[in-house]
MITORKE-226202 format. One record per residue (C-alpha): residue in one letter; chain; y, x, z. Coordinates in Angstrom, 2 decimals. Last residue first. Example, Ala and Ser with C-alpha at 12.3 -4.5 7.8 and 13.67 -1.06 7.14 Angstrom:
BEGIN
+--------+--------+---------+---------+---------+
! residu ! chaine !       v !       u !       w !
+--------+--------+---------+---------+---------+
!      S !      A !   -1.06 !   13.67 !    7.14 !
!      A !      A !   -4.50 !   12.30 !    7.80 !
+--------+--------+---------+---------+---------+
//
This chain:
BEGIN
+--------+--------+---------+---------+---------+
! residu ! chaine !       v !       u !       w !
+--------+--------+---------+---------+---------+
!      E !      A !   13.23 !  -18.85 !   19.56 !
!      D !      A !   10.71 !  -19.09 !   16.73 !
!      S !      A !   10.53 !  -15.32 !   16.14 !
!      Q !      A !    9.88 !  -13.36 !   13.02 !
!      G !      A !    9.47 !   -9.48 !   13.31 !
!      G !      A !    8.20 !   -9.75 !    9.76 !
!      I !      A !    5.19 !   -7.30 !   10.42 !
!      F !      A !    4.37 !   -8.77 !   13.89 !
!      R !      A !    4.74 !  -12.44 !   12.74 !
!      D !      A !    3.01 !  -12.01 !    9.75 !
!      A !      A !    0.02 !   -9.99 !   11.57 !
!      V !      A !   -0.21 !  -12.90 !   13.83 !
!      A !      A !   -0.51 !  -15.42 !   11.00 !
!      I !      A !   -3.05 !  -13.15 !    9.15 !
!      F !      A !   -5.00 !  -12.92 !   12.14 !
!      A !      A !   -5.22 !  -16.75 !   12.93 !
!      K !      A !   -6.22 !  -17.06 !    9.18 !
!      L !      A !   -9.12 !  -14.65 !    9.47 !
!      Q !      A !  -10.18 !  -16.51 !   12.98 !
!      D !      A !  -10.41 !  -19.49 !   10.83 !
!      E !      A !  -12.11 !  -18.12 !    8.04 !
!      P !      A !  -15.15 !  -16.83 !   10.40 !
!      V !      A !  -15.43 !  -13.02 !   10.20 !
!      E !      A !  -18.53 !  -11.87 !    8.61 !
!      G !      A !  -17.01 !  -10.39 !    5.69 !
!      L !      A !  -14.31 !   -8.70 !    7.44 !
!      L !      A !  -15.05 !   -5.04 !    7.39 !
!      E !      A !  -17.51 !   -4.96 !    4.93 !
!      E !      A !  -16.00 !   -7.19 !    2.69 !
!      A !      A !  -12.54 !   -5.84 !    2.87 !
!      S !      A !  -13.81 !   -2.35 !    2.26 !
!      K !      A !  -15.44 !   -3.53 !   -0.95 !
!      E !      A !  -12.25 !   -5.45 !   -2.20 !
!      R !      A !  -10.38 !   -2.41 !   -1.74 !
!      E !      A !  -12.80 !   -0.15 !   -3.17 !
!      R !      A !  -12.80 !   -2.30 !   -6.25 !
!      V !      A !   -9.12 !   -2.38 !   -6.40 !
!      M !      A !   -8.87 !    1.45 !   -5.97 !
!      R !      A !  -11.36 !    1.92 !   -8.63 !
!      E !      A !   -9.26 !   -0.14 !  -11.00 !
!      A !      A !   -6.17 !    2.10 !  -10.18 !
!      A !      A !   -8.13 !    5.28 !  -10.63 !
!      E !      A !   -9.36 !    4.29 !  -13.95 !
!      V !      A !   -6.14 !    3.35 !  -15.14 !
!      G !      A !   -4.75 !    6.75 !  -13.86 !
!      Q !      A !   -7.53 !    8.26 !  -15.93 !
!      Q !      A !   -6.75 !    6.27 !  -18.88 !
!      T !      A !   -3.07 !    7.24 !  -18.24 !
!      L !      A !   -0.66 !    5.18 !  -16.41 !
!      T !      A !    2.90 !    4.81 !  -17.78 !
!      V !      A !    6.14 !    6.17 !  -16.63 !
!      L !      A !    9.15 !    5.44 !  -18.80 !
!      T !      A !   12.26 !    7.78 !  -19.08 !
!      A !      A !   15.56 !    6.45 !  -19.62 !
!      R !      A !   18.79 !    7.81 !  -21.20 !
!      R !      A !   17.49 !    6.39 !  -24.70 !
!      D !      A !   17.28 !    3.03 !  -23.36 !
!      T !      A !   15.43 !    0.33 !  -25.24 !
!      P !      A !   11.82 !    1.70 !  -25.86 !
!      H !      A !   11.98 !    4.15 !  -22.96 !
!      P !      A !   10.84 !    7.39 !  -23.87 !
!      G !      A !    7.67 !    8.93 !  -22.22 !
!      R !      A !    6.32 !   10.38 !  -19.05 !
!      A !      A !    2.54 !   10.36 !  -18.49 !
!      V !      A !    0.41 !    9.44 !  -15.23 !
!      F !      A !   -3.20 !   10.28 !  -13.74 !
!      G !      A !   -3.44 !   13.51 !  -15.37 !
!      A !      A !   -3.26 !   15.79 !  -12.37 !
!      E !      A !    0.04 !   17.51 !  -13.58 !
!      S !      A !    1.55 !   14.10 !  -14.48 !
!      L !      A !    0.39 !   13.02 !  -10.93 !
!      N !      A !    1.87 !   15.80 !   -9.31 !
!      D !      A !    5.30 !   15.61 !  -11.44 !
!      I !      A !    5.21 !   11.76 !  -10.69 !
!      L !      A !    5.37 !   12.39 !   -6.90 !
!      A !      A !    8.09 !   14.96 !   -7.06 !
!      T !      A !   10.52 !   12.67 !   -9.56 !
!      V !      A !    9.48 !   10.07 !   -6.89 !
!      H !      A !   10.59 !   11.97 !   -3.71 !
!      R !      A !   13.97 !   13.02 !   -5.85 !
!      P !      A !   14.53 !    9.05 !   -6.52 !
!      T !      A !   14.34 !    8.86 !   -2.70 !
!      C !      A !   11.86 !    6.55 !   -0.97 !
!      R !      A !   11.48 !    2.75 !   -0.70 !
!      L !      A !    8.17 !    2.53 !   -2.98 !
!      A !      A !    9.65 !   -0.46 !   -4.67 !
!      E !      A !   12.99 !    1.20 !   -5.20 !
!      S !      A !   11.66 !    4.69 !   -5.93 !
!      L !      A !    9.40 !    2.99 !   -8.63 !
!      K !      A !   12.51 !    1.26 !  -10.21 !
!      R !      A !   14.29 !    4.38 !  -10.44 !
!      Q !      A !   11.46 !    6.16 !  -12.05 !
!      V !      A !   11.51 !    3.68 !  -14.94 !
!      Q !      A !    8.35 !    1.42 !  -15.29 !
!      P !      A !    5.43 !    1.08 !  -17.12 !
!      G !      A !    3.01 !   -1.82 !  -15.81 !
!      E !      A !    3.90 !   -3.84 !  -12.81 !
!      H !      A !    0.20 !   -4.17 !  -11.16 !
!      H !      A !   -1.36 !   -0.85 !  -12.40 !
!      L !      A !    2.17 !    0.99 !  -12.13 !
!      A !      A !    2.33 !   -0.02 !   -8.47 !
!      F !      A !   -1.07 !    0.80 !   -7.70 !
!      I !      A !   -0.53 !    4.33 !   -9.21 !
!      V !      A !    2.61 !    4.99 !   -7.24 !
!      Q !      A !    1.00 !    3.82 !   -4.22 !
!      A !      A !   -2.25 !    5.84 !   -4.63 !
!      K !      A !    0.73 !    8.80 !   -4.88 !
!      P !      A !    2.23 !    7.80 !   -1.74 !
!      T !      A !   -1.07 !    7.50 !    0.13 !
!      T !      A !   -2.19 !   10.96 !   -0.96 !
!      L !      A !   -4.74 !   11.36 !   -3.96 !
!      G !      A !   -7.46 !   14.06 !   -4.77 !
!      R !      A !  -10.05 !   11.49 !   -5.18 !
!      Q !      A !  -11.96 !   12.32 !   -1.73 !
!      A !      A !   -8.41 !   12.48 !   -0.27 !
!      L !      A !   -7.82 !    8.81 !   -1.25 !
!      A !      A !  -10.90 !    7.69 !    0.55 !
!      E !      A !  -10.16 !    9.57 !    3.80 !
!      Q !      A !   -6.43 !    8.46 !    3.97 !
!      M !      A !   -7.59 !    4.93 !    3.32 !
!      L !      A !  -10.14 !    5.08 !    6.27 !
!      E !      A !   -7.66 !    6.77 !    8.54 !
!      A !      A !   -4.56 !    4.26 !    7.75 !
!      V !      A !   -7.16 !    1.49 !    8.55 !
!      H !      A !   -7.98 !    3.07 !   12.03 !
!      T !      A !   -4.60 !    4.08 !   12.89 !
!      V !      A !   -3.06 !    0.58 !   12.25 !
!      L !      A !   -6.14 !   -1.09 !   13.87 !
!      E !      A !   -5.26 !    1.03 !   17.34 !
!      F !      A !   -1.56 !    0.04 !   16.77 !
!      A !      A !   -2.40 !   -3.72 !   16.82 !
!      K !      A !   -5.00 !   -3.14 !   19.70 !
!      D !      A !   -2.17 !   -1.82 !   21.59 !
!      F !      A !    0.11 !   -4.90 !   21.00 !
!      A !      A !   -2.64 !   -6.97 !   21.54 !
!      A !      A !   -3.62 !   -5.63 !   24.83 !
!      L !      A !    0.17 !   -5.41 !   25.70 !
!      T !      A !    0.46 !   -9.23 !   25.30 !
!      T !      A !   -2.48 !  -10.03 !   27.00 !
!      D !      A !   -1.81 !   -7.90 !   30.15 !
!      D !      A !    1.69 !   -9.89 !   30.26 !
!      S !      A !    4.15 !   -7.10 !   31.70 !
!      V !      A !    6.15 !   -7.76 !   28.56 !
!      R !      A !    7.15 !  -11.40 !   29.15 !
!      H !      A !    5.13 !  -13.66 !   26.79 !
!      R !      A !    7.21 !  -15.98 !   24.61 !
!      R !      A !    5.63 !  -19.31 !   23.92 !
!      Y !      A !    5.37 !  -20.17 !   20.21 !
!      M !      A !    7.06 !  -23.03 !   18.59 !
+--------+--------+---------+---------+---------+
//
């Protein structure tokens, strides 16, 4: 069981501040890399979701991305105009439209995967495994809001 720290604990506040600094730093790196490819974070999330899950209806994409169907429609419109995705008929549901990656979209997704691996190696490659595992455990608690009390 973990000991709960009081908010006045300097180490707790320093860790909290460092978490926000890390989030900001990683977001800036990601946004810069995506902007060089003409993408935004939400557009990249659509491409990544289609790459990992295969063709999907827009409703499923909106659920996966936790955004409104209207927002997904706008994202798909933009990605379609840019040549990353295509809309087509659903094979079993005449009312549904299936969103798929085009060849350009597949290439973009594969490039994102390679760049993610490269960035991870550059940023974390020299960190000892036990420290990475500790970081993952702390991040899981932070993200999940888990508490052992």
